[in-house]
C-alpha positions in Angstrom: -4.4 10.1 -16.7 -5.4 6.7 -18.1 -2.5 5.0 -16.4 -3.3 6.7 -13.1 -6.9 5.5 -13.5 -5.8 2.0 -14.1 -3.4 2.0 -11.1 -6.2 3.5 -9.0 -8.7 0.8 -9.9 -6.1 -1.9 -9.2 -5.0 -0.3 -5.9 -8.6 0.2 -4.8 -9.5 -3.4 -5.6 -6.5 -4.8 -3.8 -7.0 -2.5 -0.8 -10.6 -3.6 -0.5 -9.9 -7.3 -0.9 -6.6 -7.7 1.1 -6.8 -4.8 3.6 -10.6 -4.7 4.1 -11.8 -8.2 3.9 -8.5 -9.8 4.8 -8.0 -7.4 7.7 -11.5 -8.1 9.0 -10.9 -11.8 8.9 -7.5 -11.4 10.6 -9.1 -9.4 13.4 -11.8 -12.0 13.9 -9.3 -14.8 14.0 -7.2 -13.0 16.6 -10.3 -12.2 18.7 -11.4 -15.8 18.6 -7.9 -16.8 19.9 -8.1 -14.2 22.7 -11.8 -14.1 23.7 -11.0 -11.9 26.7 -10.3 -9.0 24.3 -13.9 -9.0 23.0 -15.4 -5.5 23.2 -12.0 -3.7 23.6 -11.3 -0.8 21.3 -8.5 -1.5 18.9 -5.8 1.0 17.9 -7.9 1.9 14.8 -11.0 2.5 16.8 -12.8 -0.7 16.0 -14.5 -3.0 18.5 -12.4 -6.2 18.8 -14.4 -9.4 18.2 -17.7 -7.7 17.4 -19.0 -7.8 13.8 -21.0 -4.7 13.0 -22.2 -3.5 9.6 -21.1 0.1 10.2 -17.7 -1.0 11.5 -17.1 -3.3 8.6 -18.2 -0.8 6.0 -15.9 1.8 7.6 -13.0 -0.6 7.5 -13.7 -1.5 3.9 -13.9 2.2 2.9 -10.7 3.1 4.7 -8.8 0.2 3.2 -10.1 1.1 -0.3 -8.9 4.7 0.1 -5.5 3.5 1.3 -5.4 1.1 -1.6 -6.0 4.0 -4.0 -3.0 5.8 -2.5 -0.9 2.6 -2.8 -1.9 2.4 -6.5 -0.6 5.9 -7.1 2.7 5.1 -5.3 3.0 2.0 -7.4 2.6 3.9 -10.6 5.4 6.3 -9.6 7.8 3.6 -8.5 7.1 0.7 -10.8 9.9 1.8 -13.1 12.4 1.2 -10.3 11.8 -2.6 -10.4 14.8 -4.6 -11.6 15.7 -8.2 -12.2 13.5 -11.1 -13.3 9.8 -11.0 -12.8 9.8 -13.3 -9.7 12.4 -11.0 -8.0 10.3 -8.0 -8.9 7.1 -9.5 -7.3 9.1 -10.7 -4.3 10.9 -7.4 -3.6 7.8 -5.3 -4.1 6.0 -7.5 -1.6 8.7 -7.7 1.1 9.4 -3.9 0.9 5.9 -2.7 1.9 5.4 -5.6 4.3 8.4 -4.4 6.4 7.9 -0.7 5.9 4.1 -0.6 6.6 4.4 -3.4 9.1 6.9 -1.3 11.1 4.3 1.5 11.2 1.4 -0.7 12.2 3.2 -2.7 14.9 3.1 -0.6 18.0 4.5 -2.0 21.3 2.3 0.4 23.3 -0.9 -0.3 21.3 -3.9 -2.4 22.2 -3.7 -4.7 19.2 -0.3 -6.1 20.2 -0.6 -6.1 24.0 -4.0 -7.8 24.3 -4.2 -10.0 21.3 -2.7 -13.5 21.6 -0.5 -15.1 20.3 1.5 -11.9 19.8 3.7 -13.4 17.1 0.6 -14.2 15.0 -0.8 -10.7 15.4 2.5 -9.3 14.2 2.7 -11.7 11.3 -0.8 -10.9 10.1 -0.3 -7.2 10.2 3.0 -7.5 8.4 1.6 -10.0 5.8 -1.4 -7.8 4.8 0.6 -5.0 3.2 2.9 -7.5 1.6 0.0 -9.4 0.1 -1.5 -6.1 -1.1 1.6 -5.0 -2.9 2.2 -8.4 -4.4 -1.4 -8.7 -5.7 -1.2 -5.1 -7.0 1.8 -5.7 -9.2 0.4 -9.1 -10.4 -2.9 -7.3 -11.5 -1.5 -3.9 -12.3 1.2 -4.8 -14.8 -1.1 -6.7 -17.2 -3.8 -3.9 -16.8 -1.2 -1.2 -17.6 -0.2 -2.8 -20.9 -1.0 -0.4 -23.8 -2.8 -3.0 -25.8 -5.3 -3.9 -23.0 -8.8 -2.5 -23.1 -8.2 -0.6 -19.8 -6.1 1.9 -21.6 -8.2 2.0 -24.8 -11.6 2.5 -23.2 -13.5 5.7 -23.8 -12.6 8.6 -21.5 -16.0 8.6 -19.8 -15.3 5.0 -18.7 -11.5 5.1 -18.3 -11.5 8.1 -16.0 -14.2 6.8 -13.6 -11.7 5.3 -11.0 -10.2 8.8 -10.6 -13.3 9.7 -8.5 -11.8 7.6 -5.7 -9.1 10.2 -5.3 -11.6 12.7 -3.9 -10.7 11.9 -0.2 -7.1 12.2 -1.2 -7.4 15.4 -3.3 -4.5 17.2 -1.7 -2.2 14.2 -2.2 -3.2 13.9 -5.8 -2.6 17.7 -6.3 0.9 17.4 -5.0 1.6 14.4 -7.2 0.2 16.2 -10.3 2.3 19.3 -9.6 5.4 17.1 -9.2 4.7 15.4 -12.5 4.2 18.7 -14.2 7.5 20.0 -12.7 9.4 17.0 -14.1 7.8 17.4 -17.5 8.9 21.1 -17.6 12.4 20.2 -16.6 12.5 17.8 -19.5 11.8 20.6 -21.9 15.1 22.3 -21.2 18.3 20.9 -22.5 20.3 21.5 -19.3 17.9 20.2 -16.8 16.7 17.3 -19.1 20.1 15.7 -18.8 19.9 15.7 -15.0 16.3 14.4 -14.9 17.0 11.6 -17.3 20.4 10.7 -15.9 20.9 7.0 -15.1 21.9 8.0 -11.6 18.4 9.2 -10.7 16.7 5.8 -10.6 19.6 4.3 -8.7 19.6 7.0 -6.1 15.8 6.4 -5.8 16.5 2.7 -5.2 19.1 3.5 -2.7 16.6 5.7 -0.8 14.1 2.9 -0.7 16.7 0.5 0.5 17.6 2.8 3.4 14.0 3.2 4.3 13.6 -0.6 4.2 16.7 -1.0 6.5 15.5 1.5 9.1 12.0 0.0 9.0 13.4 -3.6 9.4 15.4 -2.5 12.4 12.4 -0.9 14.0 10.2 -3.9 13.3 12.7 -6.3 14.8 13.1 -4.1 17.9 9.3 -3.9 18.4 9.0 -7.7 17.9 11.6 -8.2 20.6 9.8 -5.8 23.0 6.4 -7.5 22.5 7.6 -11.1 22.7 
């Protein structure tokens, strides 16, 4: 619970900073470069080129919640990182940049058919999840060290970030049930050998590599279609 709270705090902060503030600045830059798009509705329902308090707060809130989800995913997958630290940071940044970027880049969407230059719009939407993931591991790993105050704080303080999971309560419930299932399997001698097998993390890494490959192919195809 303490580790989840720490990962939640780090994910929420990175989501707010990179996704919320960084995303707003990216959209303002693209709107300035393509003034004819001012007032159009983006794929996410925001007015392009118009700074409104409600729209900005909505974007910040959405990106914070997405950051919370990213923090939970990071906590589950951080054990799969291999190699020297620079390679870990690089790989964990490039992976989400391509996978999330492939989801965000839509050849039929407003964001990439109206905003110019197209290559810059694509680059920004790919860079944002990459920067988020890179900053998350840079901040998260030191915070998750057992000797740090984040893991030694009183419960009433340490568990406060978990409140941010309320909008994602069903996702959190599924994650908790999965964690409980793994712990129960570890209690039995037969299933414990399977769960703790050295093949499990390597199969997980292979799955992530396949997802990355499919996403990269999709991203390259969308880039070609838009440019």
